[in-house]
PAKOLKE-558181 format. One line per field, with one value per residue: x, y, z of N, C-alpha, C in turn; residue number from 1. Coordinates in Angstrom, 2 decimals. Each point is the difference from the previous one (the first is absolute). Layout:
BEGIN
nx [X|...]
ny [Y|...]
nz [Z|...]
cax [X|...]
cay [Y|...]
caz [Z|...]
cx [X|...]
cy [Y|...]
cz [Z|...]
lumpa [NUM|...]
//
This chain:
BEGIN
nx [0.66|0.21|0.63|-1.23|0.14|0.08|-1.59|-1.62|0.12|1.59|-0.79|0.19|1.08|0.06|-1.25|0.08|1.18|-0.39|-1.42|1.42|0.40|-1.33|-0.29|1.22|-0.43|0.52|-1.26|0.44|-1.54|-0.43|0.45|1.08|-0.71|0.36|-0.32|1.26|0.56|-1.88|0.00|0.72|-0.56|-0.08|0.79|-1.06|-1.10|-0.79|0.02|0.95|0.45|-0.52|-0.61|1.28|1.19|-0.05|0.46|1.24|0.31|-0.05|1.22|-0.16|0.74|-0.06|0.67|-0.82|1.38|-0.96|0.09|-0.55|-1.57|0.17|-0.61|0.21|-1.65|0.13|-0.24|-1.39|-0.22|-1.05|0.94|0.88|-0.46|-0.35|1.22|0.15|-1.25|-0.02|1.85|0.04|-1.66|1.14|0.60|-1.12|-0.41|1.22|0.56|-0.25|-0.38|0.98|-0.70|-1.11|1.39|-0.51|0.98|-0.10|-0.30|-1.37|-0.87|0.13|-0.74|-0.79|-0.21|0.15|-1.00|-1.12|0.47|-0.55|-0.98|-0.19|0.79|-0.68|-1.07|-0.03|0.04|-1.17|-0.97|-0.39|0.32|0.89|-0.07|-0.07|1.09|0.39|-0.23|0.38|0.70|0.15|-0.11|0.19|0.67|0.20|0.27|1.20|0.15|0.18|1.06|-0.01|0.52|-0.96|0.07|0.67|-0.84|-1.03|0.70|0.04|-1.18|-0.57|-0.04|0.57|-0.90|-0.55|1.06|-0.01|-0.70|-0.75|0.63|-0.31|-0.78|0.00|0.10|1.79|0.49|-0.14|0.87|0.50|-0.36|-0.78|-0.53|0.37|0.21|-0.05|1.55|0.90|-0.32|0.40|0.20|0.77|-0.44|0.69|1.55|-0.61|-0.43|0.19|-1.82|-0.74|0.35|0.17|-0.79|-0.78|0.73|-0.40|-1.34|0.28|0.15|-0.60|-0.83|-0.04|0.80|-0.90|-0.86|0.42|-1.09|-1.64|0.10|0.34|-1.21|-0.74|1.02|0.10|-1.36|-1.22|1.21|-0.88|-0.71]
ny [-1.12|1.90|0.86|0.86|0.54|1.21|0.24|0.23|-1.19|1.04|0.73|0.24|0.41|0.81|0.48|0.14|0.67|0.11|0.39|0.97|0.32|0.58|0.03|0.77|0.64|0.81|0.25|-0.52|-1.22|1.06|-0.21|-0.02|1.13|0.39|0.42|0.51|-0.75|-0.77|1.29|-0.60|-0.79|0.54|0.62|-0.50|1.36|0.34|0.90|0.12|-0.71|1.00|0.54|-0.50|0.11|0.74|-0.31|-0.60|1.12|1.06|-0.12|-0.29|1.23|0.92|-0.24|0.58|-0.25|-0.25|-0.94|-1.31|0.78|-0.30|-0.96|-0.63|-0.19|-0.69|-0.91|-0.23|-1.51|0.64|1.36|-0.34|-0.19|1.32|-0.27|-0.80|0.36|1.14|-0.44|-1.31|0.77|1.44|-0.42|-0.78|1.21|0.06|-0.61|-0.60|1.38|-0.51|-0.95|0.83|0.94|-1.26|1.03|-0.78|0.56|0.01|-1.14|1.27|0.48|-0.87|-0.61|1.32|0.07|-1.12|0.82|0.80|-0.47|-0.72|0.48|0.43|-0.81|-0.17|0.58|-0.99|0.81|-0.51|0.89|0.09|-0.69|0.22|1.16|-1.43|-0.46|1.20|-0.20|-1.05|-0.06|1.71|-0.95|-1.30|0.82|0.56|-1.42|0.02|1.67|-0.30|0.70|-0.52|-1.12|0.46|0.49|-1.52|-0.61|0.93|-0.10|-1.11|1.01|1.51|-0.16|-0.27|0.57|0.83|-0.84|0.67|1.64|-0.66|-0.59|0.66|-0.89|-0.35|-1.11|1.34|1.23|-0.84|0.23|-0.08|0.82|0.78|-1.76|0.15|0.82|-0.74|-0.89|0.58|0.58|-2.13|-0.25|0.94|-0.16|-1.01|1.65|-0.72|0.63|-1.36|-0.93|1.35|-0.20|-0.88|0.76|1.90|-0.11|-0.55|0.15|0.99|-0.65|-0.81|1.17|0.42|-1.12|0.09|0.95|0.30|-1.16|0.21|0.20|-1.10|-0.62|0.87|0.44|-1.80|-0.12|1.06|-0.52]
nz [0.11|-0.77|0.20|0.13|-0.68|0.80|0.03|-0.47|-0.40|0.45|0.67|-0.43|0.33|0.90|0.59|-1.46|0.24|1.30|-0.36|-1.64|1.14|0.75|-1.24|-0.33|1.13|-0.27|0.54|1.19|0.24|0.71|-1.14|0.66|-0.21|-0.17|0.36|0.30|0.04|0.15|0.51|1.05|-0.28|-0.36|1.26|1.52|0.51|0.93|-0.30|-1.42|0.98|0.60|-0.91|-0.89|0.54|-0.07|-1.00|-0.48|1.11|-1.30|-1.48|1.07|-0.63|0.57|0.80|1.24|0.33|0.69|0.92|-0.88|-0.24|-0.64|-0.40|-1.51|-0.94|1.44|-0.67|-0.36|0.04|1.61|-0.01|-0.69|0.83|0.55|0.44|-0.66|1.53|0.30|0.20|0.31|0.99|0.42|0.16|0.39|0.11|0.26|0.12|0.88|0.21|0.33|0.64|0.27|0.43|-0.65|-0.32|-1.04|0.28|0.21|-1.21|-1.43|0.94|0.99|-1.29|0.08|0.96|-0.90|-1.02|-0.07|0.41|-1.15|-0.43|0.67|0.05|-1.48|0.59|0.49|-0.26|1.38|0.22|-1.64|0.71|0.81|0.08|-0.73|1.12|0.46|-1.21|-0.05|1.81|0.58|-1.34|0.03|0.54|-0.47|0.08|1.49|-0.29|1.36|-0.30|0.59|-0.88|-1.51|-0.06|-0.43|-0.91|-0.42|1.37|-0.88|-1.18|0.38|0.21|-1.43|-0.48|1.15|-0.12|-0.79|0.85|1.12|-0.62|-0.85|-0.47|0.32|0.89|-0.01|-0.32|0.56|0.63|-1.68|0.93|-0.22|0.22|1.21|-0.07|-0.86|0.95|0.89|-0.37|0.13|0.99|0.15|-0.67|0.11|0.66|0.31|0.46|-0.17|-1.32|-0.67|0.28|-0.10|-0.32|-0.65|1.37|-0.77|-1.31|0.95|-0.49|-1.38|-0.97|0.65|-0.28|-1.59|-0.06|0.16|-0.42|-0.82|-0.06|0.20|-1.17|-1.19|0.70|-0.20|-0.74|-0.05|0.77]
cax [-0.57|0.69|-0.55|-0.83|-0.47|-2.02|-0.57|-1.18|-0.36|1.17|-1.22|-1.29|1.12|0.95|-0.99|-0.06|1.50|-0.18|-0.72|0.11|0.97|-1.05|-0.75|0.76|1.67|1.24|-0.46|-1.25|-0.91|0.88|1.23|-0.02|-0.16|0.15|-0.01|0.95|0.34|-0.13|0.70|1.49|0.26|-1.25|0.61|-0.84|0.07|-0.58|-1.21|-1.33|0.22|-1.13|-0.66|0.57|-1.15|-1.64|-0.80|0.59|-0.68|-1.67|-0.11|0.88|1.34|0.51|-0.68|0.83|0.28|0.21|1.78|1.65|0.10|-0.69|0.81|-0.48|-0.08|-0.17|-0.77|-0.97|-0.56|-1.61|-0.19|0.22|-1.32|-1.60|1.06|-0.14|-1.03|-0.12|0.19|-0.52|-0.94|0.30|1.11|-0.81|-0.79|1.33|-0.10|-2.04|0.01|1.29|-0.20|-1.41|0.77|1.96|-0.05|1.24|1.03|0.93|0.94|1.18|1.30|-0.13|0.60|1.75|0.25|0.71|1.62|0.78|-0.08|0.68|1.00|0.01|0.59|1.76|0.64|0.32|0.11|-1.09|-0.13|-0.39|-0.70|-1.26|0.14|-0.48|-1.62|-1.66|-1.30|-1.15|-0.93|-0.36|-0.99|-1.72|-0.38|-0.05|-0.69|-2.12|-1.55|-0.21|0.25|-0.53|0.41|1.28|-0.39|0.33|1.04|1.50|0.85|0.16|1.36|1.41|0.51|0.34|1.89|0.91|-0.30|0.46|1.09|0.15|0.13|-0.03|1.63|-0.40|-0.47|-1.65|-0.27|0.10|-1.71|-0.79|-1.33|-0.43|-0.97|-1.63|-0.63|-0.18|-1.38|-1.47|-0.16|-0.25|-1.22|-0.62|-0.67|-0.58|-1.09|0.00|0.09|-0.01|1.55|0.89|-0.86|1.10|0.64|0.80|-0.80|0.59|2.15|0.04|-0.39|0.80|0.88|-0.05|0.12|1.36|0.92|0.16|0.17|1.63|-0.05|-0.20|1.18|1.29|0.13|1.17|1.26|0.80|-0.42]
cay [1.13|0.06|1.44|1.01|1.84|0.61|-0.38|0.53|-1.36|0.12|-1.35|-1.11|-0.64|-1.36|-0.94|-0.67|-0.19|-0.39|-1.08|-1.70|-0.28|-1.09|-0.72|-0.87|-1.06|0.41|0.09|-1.09|0.34|-0.46|0.61|1.30|1.18|2.10|1.92|0.34|-1.00|0.87|1.21|0.23|-1.35|0.40|0.86|1.60|0.10|-0.88|0.51|-1.73|-0.94|0.39|-0.28|-1.53|-0.86|0.10|-0.41|-1.35|-1.01|-0.20|-1.22|-1.18|-0.61|0.23|0.29|0.36|-1.54|0.56|1.01|-0.03|0.50|0.00|-0.88|-0.59|-1.04|-1.68|-0.87|-0.71|-0.40|0.04|1.41|-1.12|-0.73|0.62|0.87|-0.93|-0.41|1.28|0.14|-1.43|0.56|0.57|-0.75|-0.02|0.87|0.29|-1.45|-0.30|0.57|0.05|-1.17|0.83|1.66|0.25|0.30|-0.45|1.69|-0.56|-1.78|0.23|0.31|-0.76|-0.79|0.55|-0.36|-1.57|0.08|0.93|-0.80|-1.37|0.49|0.94|-0.82|0.00|0.54|-0.39|1.64|-0.44|1.83|-0.59|-0.78|0.53|0.90|-0.43|-0.59|1.02|1.67|-0.65|0.04|0.39|0.20|-0.90|0.77|1.40|-0.66|-0.06|1.27|0.57|1.02|0.07|-0.59|0.45|1.23|-0.73|-1.19|0.86|0.61|-2.16|-0.91|-0.16|-0.83|-1.30|0.09|-0.17|-1.07|-0.72|-0.36|-0.73|-1.44|-0.18|0.56|-0.38|-0.63|-0.16|0.84|-1.51|0.17|1.35|-0.06|0.76|-0.25|0.71|1.30|0.20|-0.62|0.97|0.75|-0.54|-0.18|0.92|0.68|-0.45|-0.02|-1.20|0.59|-1.09|-0.18|1.04|0.42|-1.22|-0.46|0.54|0.10|-1.66|0.55|0.93|-0.89|-0.81|0.50|0.40|-0.62|-0.29|1.31|-0.80|-0.83|0.08|1.20|-0.37|-0.53|1.15|0.72|-1.14|0.03|1.69|0.52]
caz [-0.19|-0.48|0.78|-0.61|-0.75|0.50|-0.92|1.10|-0.10|0.44|1.12|-0.90|-1.08|0.90|0.00|-0.77|-0.35|0.92|-0.77|-1.34|0.76|0.74|-0.57|-0.73|1.22|0.15|1.30|0.16|1.08|1.55|0.09|0.22|-0.90|0.81|-0.99|0.19|-0.88|-2.09|-0.33|-0.21|-0.84|-1.12|-0.09|0.02|1.52|0.83|0.19|-0.39|0.68|0.96|-0.33|-0.77|1.29|0.56|-0.78|-0.35|1.39|0.02|-1.01|0.75|0.43|0.41|1.04|1.47|0.69|1.42|0.30|-0.87|-0.76|-1.55|-1.06|-0.26|1.17|-0.08|-1.16|0.62|-0.58|-0.21|-0.83|-1.04|-0.09|-0.07|-1.95|-0.60|-0.28|-0.24|-1.21|-0.99|-0.50|-0.66|-0.90|-0.18|-0.45|-1.53|-0.67|-0.72|-1.01|-1.46|-1.26|0.07|-0.92|-0.10|-1.52|-1.05|0.97|1.63|0.06|-0.02|1.04|0.17|-0.85|0.41|1.36|0.08|-0.85|1.15|1.29|-0.46|-0.02|1.87|1.11|-0.99|-0.32|1.23|1.60|0.91|0.32|-1.05|-0.30|0.77|-0.86|-0.53|0.10|0.68|-0.96|-0.45|0.65|-0.57|-1.01|0.63|0.64|-0.77|-1.83|-0.05|-1.05|1.46|0.68|1.40|0.29|0.70|1.12|1.65|-0.31|0.22|1.31|0.24|-0.76|0.11|1.59|-0.30|-0.10|0.69|0.43|-1.37|0.43|0.77|0.08|-1.58|-0.57|-2.08|0.06|0.29|-1.59|-0.89|-0.46|-0.10|-0.18|-1.50|-1.06|0.21|-0.03|-1.22|0.49|0.92|-1.05|-1.38|0.68|-0.72|-1.46|0.32|-0.08|1.18|1.12|1.14|-0.10|0.33|1.41|0.46|-0.32|0.94|0.48|0.85|0.13|1.04|1.54|0.23|0.22|1.33|1.37|-0.36|0.68|1.29|0.34|-0.48|1.40|1.95|-0.04|0.79|1.37|1.76|-0.34|0.16|1.32]
cx [0.47|-0.62|-0.80|0.02|-0.93|-0.28|-1.44|-0.39|0.52|-0.17|-0.66|1.20|0.90|-1.06|-0.06|1.35|0.23|-1.03|0.34|1.31|-0.18|-0.45|0.92|0.50|1.30|-0.14|-0.46|0.15|0.68|0.98|-0.97|0.01|0.16|-0.30|1.00|0.76|-0.15|-0.28|1.48|0.06|-1.03|0.54|-1.53|-0.56|-0.25|-1.99|-0.82|0.80|-0.91|-1.24|-0.80|-0.48|-0.95|-1.23|0.03|-0.78|-2.14|-0.17|0.49|1.39|0.73|-0.37|0.62|0.41|1.03|2.11|0.22|-0.69|-0.90|0.59|-1.16|-0.65|-0.41|-0.55|-0.49|-1.02|-0.91|-0.18|0.01|-1.13|-1.11|0.22|-0.42|-1.18|-0.57|-0.28|-0.88|-1.06|0.07|0.28|-1.50|-0.91|0.00|-0.39|-1.50|0.35|0.73|-0.30|-0.53|-0.14|1.56|-0.12|1.21|1.39|0.40|1.18|1.15|1.37|-0.35|1.82|1.24|0.18|1.04|1.11|0.91|0.19|1.47|1.13|0.55|0.77|0.77|1.46|0.90|0.47|-1.10|-0.85|-1.08|-1.33|-1.40|-1.06|-1.21|-1.55|0.01|0.00|-0.40|-1.07|-0.79|-0.11|-1.27|-1.19|-0.76|-1.43|-0.87|-1.21|0.17|1.19|0.51|0.92|1.88|0.51|-0.04|1.02|1.27|0.85|0.79|1.56|1.22|-0.14|-0.05|0.53|0.31|-0.46|1.12|2.10|0.35|0.20|0.49|1.99|-0.08|-0.66|-2.04|-0.13|0.18|-1.76|-0.31|-1.28|-0.30|-0.87|-1.41|-0.62|-0.70|-1.61|-0.94|0.25|-0.42|-2.30|-0.50|-0.58|-0.91|-1.44|-0.31|0.75|0.27|1.30|0.87|0.16|0.97|1.24|1.17|0.20|1.04|1.42|0.15|-0.03|1.42|1.35|0.05|0.64|1.87|1.41|0.38|0.15|1.95|0.71|0.10|1.19|0.87|-0.17|0.98|0.69|0.72|-0.37|1.11]
cy [0.83|1.69|0.42|1.11|0.33|-0.51|0.36|-1.59|-1.12|-1.84|-1.52|-0.58|-0.45|-1.23|-1.45|-0.96|-1.15|-1.53|-1.05|-0.28|-1.44|-1.28|-0.94|-1.00|0.92|1.13|-1.29|0.43|0.54|1.89|2.68|0.40|1.45|0.87|0.41|-1.42|0.20|1.21|-0.11|-0.68|0.64|2.10|1.41|-0.47|-1.44|-0.05|-0.87|-0.54|-0.99|-0.70|-0.94|-0.88|-0.07|-0.27|-1.64|-0.46|-0.34|-1.34|-1.03|-0.70|0.42|-0.21|0.57|-1.07|1.30|1.42|-0.33|1.02|0.37|-1.11|-0.92|-0.71|-1.42|-0.45|-0.90|-0.58|-0.44|1.08|-0.93|-1.13|0.83|1.00|-1.09|-0.79|1.07|0.11|-0.75|0.62|0.90|-0.89|-0.96|0.38|1.33|-0.85|0.07|1.55|0.77|-0.96|0.10|0.64|-0.20|-0.22|0.28|1.35|-0.97|-1.05|0.20|0.86|-1.38|-0.64|0.71|-0.49|-0.92|-0.22|0.82|-1.12|-1.07|0.84|0.55|-2.26|-0.52|1.24|0.17|1.09|0.47|1.31|-0.30|-0.93|0.62|1.26|-0.13|-0.56|0.50|0.68|-1.57|0.05|1.21|0.54|-0.39|1.57|0.94|-1.06|-0.05|0.79|0.59|0.54|-0.42|-1.50|0.26|1.11|-0.53|-0.23|0.86|0.37|-1.43|-0.05|-0.17|-1.14|-1.31|0.06|-0.51|-1.74|-0.95|-0.57|0.09|-1.37|-0.37|-1.14|-0.65|-1.22|-0.45|0.08|-2.05|-0.37|1.25|0.49|0.11|-0.68|-0.71|1.60|-0.50|-0.35|0.70|0.98|-0.27|0.23|1.81|0.04|-1.45|-0.05|-1.04|0.99|-0.55|-0.30|1.08|0.23|-0.99|-1.04|1.29|-0.39|-1.66|0.89|0.54|-0.59|-1.25|1.29|0.23|-1.19|-0.80|1.46|0.37|-0.83|-0.02|2.20|-0.26|-0.75|0.76|0.73|-0.51|0.00|1.02|-0.10|-1.03]
cz [0.03|0.68|-1.28|-0.22|0.97|-0.98|0.21|0.14|1.04|1.58|-1.27|-1.32|1.64|0.14|-0.40|-0.28|1.60|-0.15|0.29|0.73|0.99|-1.16|-0.42|0.83|0.27|1.33|0.49|1.56|1.38|-1.01|0.89|-0.60|0.51|-0.88|0.27|-0.90|-1.59|-0.17|-0.36|-1.91|-1.10|-0.13|-0.43|1.04|0.84|-0.79|-1.47|0.14|0.83|-0.82|-0.70|1.57|0.71|-1.27|0.30|1.52|-0.07|-0.48|1.08|-0.33|0.63|2.22|0.94|0.74|1.59|0.11|-1.97|-0.89|-1.19|-0.72|-0.39|0.24|-0.90|-1.25|0.82|-0.86|-0.31|-1.14|-0.94|-1.03|-0.07|-1.37|-1.06|-0.33|-0.55|-2.59|-0.68|-0.41|-1.15|-1.74|-0.98|-0.64|-1.01|-0.98|-0.86|-0.73|-0.66|-1.63|-0.61|-1.58|-0.26|-1.46|-0.47|0.30|1.83|-0.12|-0.41|0.81|0.89|-0.23|0.17|1.19|0.88|-0.23|1.16|1.73|-0.60|0.09|1.44|-0.14|-0.84|1.14|1.93|0.96|0.15|-0.30|-1.18|-0.43|1.24|-0.93|-1.35|0.10|1.00|-1.43|-0.66|0.15|-0.32|-1.09|0.18|0.53|-0.99|-1.59|1.20|0.24|1.69|0.97|1.41|0.55|0.57|1.05|1.47|0.48|0.22|0.95|0.69|-0.34|0.83|1.77|-1.02|-1.24|1.14|0.49|-1.20|-0.25|0.55|-0.06|-1.53|0.19|-1.73|-0.31|-0.65|-1.84|-0.83|-0.26|0.29|-0.02|-1.49|-0.97|1.22|-0.83|-1.30|-0.92|0.02|-1.80|-1.62|0.44|-0.09|-1.22|-0.14|0.29|1.48|1.48|1.34|0.40|0.84|1.29|1.13|-0.44|0.85|1.56|0.48|-0.27|1.44|1.24|0.29|0.70|1.20|0.87|0.17|0.65|2.04|0.86|-0.01|1.14|1.14|0.23|0.16|1.10|0.81|-0.73|0.85|1.61|1.12]
lumpa [1|2|3|4|5|6|7|8|9|10|11|12|13|14|15|16|17|18|19|20|21|22|23|24|25|26|27|28|29|30|31|32|33|34|35|36|37|38|39|40|41|42|43|44|45|46|47|48|49|50|51|52|53|54|55|56|57|58|59|60|61|62|63|64|65|66|67|68|69|70|71|72|73|74|75|76|77|78|79|80|81|82|83|84|85|86|87|88|89|90|91|92|93|94|95|96|97|98|99|100|101|102|103|104|105|106|107|108|109|110|111|112|113|114|115|116|117|118|119|120|121|122|123|124|125|126|127|128|129|130|131|132|133|134|135|136|137|138|139|140|141|142|143|144|145|146|147|148|149|150|151|152|153|154|155|156|157|158|159|160|161|162|163|164|165|166|167|168|169|170|171|172|173|174|175|176|177|178|179|180|181|182|183|184|185|186|187|188|189|190|191|192|193|194|195|196|197|198|199|200|201|202|203|204|205|206|207|208|209|210|211|212|213|214|215|216|217|218|219|220|221|222|223]
//
């Protein structure tokens, strides 16, 4: 993380930089965060740092930890389960709508996203894989034509990104989820509304079981 030049949106930029460090795993659970250190690191005053930290607290990425001060919030299996339960419902609803209005233009964009995802897997770059996966699901939300679905899910995506970064390894890239993604889009192209919805929900529910199970192991090993 490099110093920023002062700008009107400075607190937002600091927020995004710290959030990215948390969600990528650069800042681990329990890591102590201070205004002074961040201000020095970014080359800014303490005021925008304070604003950024307040927002990160509200979002659940930072917590007050008594004498330790402010720390990165711990990863939580129950929270992850709750997030994926909600996401499965949203994914299913988005898929059902997307299948009813899937145009050739959307189909073209979908195929491009599949290509990007497969290249990400081949690269062995886990952050690239996570980004491609999120972009795929956001595409389904957009294709649904209902902006409230994406708006409802938006506050939760960074928490899910954090879970994925904590539990995925290079070994996981040998088995790609992109065959499942491609099958979902094929159902959309065929106008198979019920099938598209079912495939999307099943995919999310299966990934939820895998990722939260691994998260439990990660937390147990760290205890």
